[in-house]
Short mmCIF file of the C-alpha atoms (twelve columns), coordinates in Angstrom:
data_MODEL
# 
_entry.id   MODEL 
# 
loop_
_atom_site.group_PDB 
_atom_site.id 
_atom_site.type_symbol 
_atom_site.label_atom_id 
_atom_site.label_alt_id 
_atom_site.label_comp_id 
_atom_site.label_asym_id 
_atom_site.label_seq_id 
_atom_site.Cartn_x 
_atom_site.Cartn_y 
_atom_site.Cartn_z 
_atom_site.pdbx_PDB_model_num 
ATOM 1   C CA . MET A 1   0.236  0.044   0.141  1 
ATOM 2   C CA . ASN A 2   1.126  3.702   -0.597 1 
ATOM 3   C CA . VAL A 3   1.980  6.110   1.893  1 
ATOM 4   C CA . GLY A 4   -1.480 7.607   1.933  1 
ATOM 5   C CA . ASP A 5   -3.091 4.392   2.724  1 
ATOM 6   C CA . ALA A 6   -0.201 3.744   5.399  1 
ATOM 7   C CA . ALA A 7   -1.254 6.984   6.829  1 
ATOM 8   C CA . ALA A 8   -4.902 6.466   7.095  1 
ATOM 9   C CA . ARG A 9   -4.534 2.847   8.614  1 
ATOM 10  C CA . SER A 10  -1.623 3.833   11.073 1 
ATOM 11  C CA . GLY A 11  -3.426 7.192   12.192 1 
ATOM 12  C CA . LEU A 12  0.001  9.066   11.453 1 
ATOM 13  C CA . PRO A 13  0.476  11.837  8.838  1 
ATOM 14  C CA . ALA A 14  2.159  10.859  5.806  1 
ATOM 15  C CA . LYS A 15  5.020  13.347  6.610  1 
ATOM 16  C CA . THR A 16  5.675  11.607  9.847  1 
ATOM 17  C CA . ILE A 17  5.812  8.329   8.143  1 
ATOM 18  C CA . ARG A 18  8.418  9.636   5.708  1 
ATOM 19  C CA . TYR A 19  10.492 10.897  8.515  1 
ATOM 20  C CA . TYR A 20  10.364 7.789   10.496 1 
ATOM 21  C CA . GLU A 21  11.659 6.070   7.244  1 
ATOM 22  C CA . GLU A 22  14.227 8.719   6.900  1 
ATOM 23  C CA . ILE A 23  15.774 8.297   10.310 1 
ATOM 24  C CA . GLY A 24  15.405 4.460   10.147 1 
ATOM 25  C CA . LEU A 25  12.626 3.570   12.390 1 
ATOM 26  C CA . ILE A 26  10.884 1.748   9.396  1 
ATOM 27  C CA . ALA A 27  12.076 0.583   6.257  1 
ATOM 28  C CA . PRO A 28  9.014  -0.121  3.767  1 
ATOM 29  C CA . ALA A 29  9.686  -2.404  0.743  1 
ATOM 30  C CA . ARG A 30  10.032 -0.595  -2.630 1 
ATOM 31  C CA . ALA A 31  7.689  -1.416  -5.395 1 
ATOM 32  C CA . GLY A 32  9.210  -2.005  -9.004 1 
ATOM 33  C CA . ASN A 33  8.404  1.686   -9.675 1 
ATOM 34  C CA . GLY A 34  10.389 2.766   -6.607 1 
ATOM 35  C CA . TYR A 35  7.462  3.743   -4.530 1 
ATOM 36  C CA . ARG A 36  7.032  2.775   -0.919 1 
ATOM 37  C CA . ASP A 37  5.073  -0.279  -0.530 1 
ATOM 38  C CA . TYR A 38  3.948  -0.567  3.005  1 
ATOM 39  C CA . SER A 39  2.893  -4.036  4.305  1 
ATOM 40  C CA . GLY A 40  0.614  -5.058  7.193  1 
ATOM 41  C CA . ASP A 41  3.595  -5.443  9.583  1 
ATOM 42  C CA . ASP A 42  4.691  -1.935  8.554  1 
ATOM 43  C CA . ILE A 43  1.275  -0.567  9.521  1 
ATOM 44  C CA . HIS A 44  1.697  -2.447  12.958 1 
ATOM 45  C CA . ARG A 45  5.134  -0.982  13.530 1 
ATOM 46  C CA . LEU A 46  3.653  2.729   12.643 1 
ATOM 47  C CA . ALA A 47  0.771  2.167   15.085 1 
ATOM 48  C CA . PHE A 48  3.226  0.963   17.663 1 
ATOM 49  C CA . LEU A 49  5.199  4.165   17.250 1 
ATOM 50  C CA . ARG A 50  2.121  6.265   17.335 1 
ATOM 51  C CA . ARG A 51  1.221  4.912   20.463 1 
ATOM 52  C CA . ALA A 52  4.568  5.262   21.977 1 
ATOM 53  C CA . ARG A 53  4.824  8.875   20.887 1 
ATOM 54  C CA . ASN A 54  1.535  9.565   22.480 1 
ATOM 55  C CA . LEU A 55  3.059  8.309   25.801 1 
ATOM 56  C CA . GLY A 56  5.648  10.787  25.284 1 
ATOM 57  C CA . PHE A 57  8.768  8.462   24.564 1 
ATOM 58  C CA . SER A 58  11.420 10.376  22.654 1 
ATOM 59  C CA . ILE A 59  12.604 9.171   19.204 1 
ATOM 60  C CA . ASP A 60  15.502 7.322   20.709 1 
ATOM 61  C CA . ASP A 61  13.212 5.371   23.265 1 
ATOM 62  C CA . CYS A 62  11.071 4.545   20.358 1 
ATOM 63  C CA . ARG A 63  14.286 3.105   18.644 1 
ATOM 64  C CA . GLN A 64  14.900 1.181   21.558 1 
ATOM 65  C CA . LEU A 65  11.584 -0.048  22.169 1 
ATOM 66  C CA . MET A 66  11.002 -1.012  18.725 1 
ATOM 67  C CA . ALA A 67  14.213 -3.059  18.909 1 
ATOM 68  C CA . LEU A 68  13.274 -4.643  21.975 1 
ATOM 69  C CA . TYR A 69  9.674  -5.472  20.439 1 
ATOM 70  C CA . ARG A 70  11.244 -7.103  17.617 1 
ATOM 71  C CA . ASP A 71  13.479 -9.282  19.841 1 
ATOM 72  C CA . ARG A 72  11.678 -12.195 21.078 1 
ATOM 73  C CA . SER A 73  14.783 -12.948 23.260 1 
ATOM 74  C CA . ARG A 74  14.522 -9.652  25.161 1 
ATOM 75  C CA . ALA A 75  14.187 -9.349  28.718 1 
ATOM 76  C CA . SER A 76  11.244 -7.668  29.995 1 
ATOM 77  C CA . HIS A 77  13.494 -5.658  32.467 1 
ATOM 78  C CA . ASP A 78  15.011 -3.757  29.664 1 
ATOM 79  C CA . VAL A 79  11.724 -2.476  28.607 1 
ATOM 80  C CA . ARG A 80  10.609 -1.661  32.292 1 
ATOM 81  C CA . GLU A 81  13.943 0.317   32.685 1 
ATOM 82  C CA . ILE A 82  13.151 2.505   29.505 1 
ATOM 83  C CA . ALA A 83  9.305  3.059   31.040 1 
ATOM 84  C CA . ALA A 84  10.680 3.930   34.355 1 
ATOM 85  C CA . ALA A 85  13.269 6.342   33.273 1 
ATOM 86  C CA . HIS A 86  10.446 8.080   31.268 1 
ATOM 87  C CA . VAL A 87  8.169  8.080   34.358 1 
ATOM 88  C CA . SER A 88  10.828 9.680   36.202 1 
ATOM 89  C CA . ALA A 89  11.474 12.439  33.414 1 
ATOM 90  C CA . ILE A 90  7.632  12.979  33.559 1 
ATOM 91  C CA . GLU A 91  7.605  13.477  37.252 1 
ATOM 92  C CA . GLU A 92  10.535 15.905  36.979 1 
ATOM 93  C CA . LYS A 93  8.561  18.037  34.281 1 
ATOM 94  C CA . VAL A 94  5.338  17.962  36.685 1 
ATOM 95  C CA . ARG A 95  7.399  19.284  39.524 1 
ATOM 96  C CA . GLU A 96  8.921  22.032  37.067 1 
ATOM 97  C CA . LEU A 97  5.312  22.869  35.991 1 
ATOM 98  C CA . GLN A 98  3.832  22.900  39.480 1 
ATOM 99  C CA . SER A 99  6.676  25.372  40.352 1 
ATOM 100 C CA . MET A 100 5.906  27.584  37.384 1 
ATOM 101 C CA . ARG A 101 2.348  27.634  38.446 1 
ATOM 102 C CA . THR A 102 2.935  28.573  41.918 1 
ATOM 103 C CA . THR A 103 5.119  31.476  40.948 1 
ATOM 104 C CA . LEU A 104 2.673  32.621  38.432 1 
ATOM 105 C CA . GLN A 105 -0.138 32.387  40.971 1 
ATOM 106 C CA . LYS A 106 1.812  34.377  43.510 1 
ATOM 107 C CA . LEU A 107 2.650  37.062  40.751 1 
ATOM 108 C CA . ILE A 108 -0.946 37.272  39.609 1 
ATOM 109 C CA . HIS A 109 -2.254 37.576  43.205 1 
ATOM 110 C CA . ALA A 110 0.408  40.393  43.797 1 
ATOM 111 C CA . CYS A 111 -0.858 42.362  40.407 1 
ATOM 112 C CA . HIS A 112 -3.642 44.862  40.819 1 
ATOM 113 C CA . GLY A 113 -4.900 44.267  37.332 1 
ATOM 114 C CA . ASP A 114 -5.884 47.913  37.081 1 
ATOM 115 C CA . ASP A 115 -5.018 50.906  34.790 1 
ATOM 116 C CA . ARG A 116 -1.753 51.753  36.575 1 
ATOM 117 C CA . PRO A 117 1.445  50.889  34.850 1 
ATOM 118 C CA . ASP A 118 3.024  48.995  37.796 1 
ATOM 119 C CA . CYS A 119 2.994  45.277  37.094 1 
ATOM 120 C CA . PRO A 120 4.899  42.790  39.445 1 
ATOM 121 C CA . ILE A 121 4.637  40.188  36.746 1 
ATOM 122 C CA . LEU A 122 6.569  42.014  34.290 1 
ATOM 123 C CA . ASP A 123 9.100  43.284  36.900 1 
ATOM 124 C CA . ASP A 124 9.669  39.709  38.058 1 
ATOM 125 C CA . ILE A 125 10.176 38.458  34.304 1 
ATOM 126 C CA . ALA A 126 12.456 41.439  33.926 1 
ATOM 127 C CA . GLY A 127 14.549 40.890  37.092 1 
ATOM 128 C CA . SER A 128 14.838 37.192  36.134 1 
ATOM 129 C CA . ALA A 129 16.028 38.027  32.790 1 
ATOM 130 C CA . LEU A 130 18.648 40.323  34.285 1 
ATOM 131 C CA . ALA A 131 19.751 37.785  36.796 1 
ATOM 132 C CA . ALA A 132 20.145 35.156  33.894 1 
ATOM 133 C CA . ASP A 133 22.315 37.618  31.966 1 
ATOM 134 C CA . ARG A 134 24.646 38.195  34.748 1 
ATOM 135 C CA . PRO A 135 27.964 36.285  35.073 1 
ATOM 136 C CA . ALA A 136 27.910 34.034  38.189 1 
ATOM 137 C CA . THR A 137 30.129 35.214  40.830 1 
ATOM 138 C CA . ALA A 138 32.538 32.720  42.678 1 
# 
């Protein structure tokens, strides 16, 4: 089947499918005319990749997961390690987002939100920007 059919069946855009081929995640056969010819197994792999990406796995993680999926002598421990590392990264991102939310909530509370030009939100952002531009002192 062609890339349009593969896209419809896998739920991925054709552009994404071409990208996955370009980076070596999939390797569809080529028909006599040189066009890609996606098999049922290719569609299954594409759906696997779609699900993994929807779970937030990186391309490198997807590459490892795909290799482990194909390896029938794999140890489930290897798959578990990848998933556990991903959960740790998600938890760290959640902590960062919660910290940003707390900071913004404090700034919103400090802002009068009236016609005056004083704005603690902009003052904080400007102060943080200046602090980031300063060289660290020893």
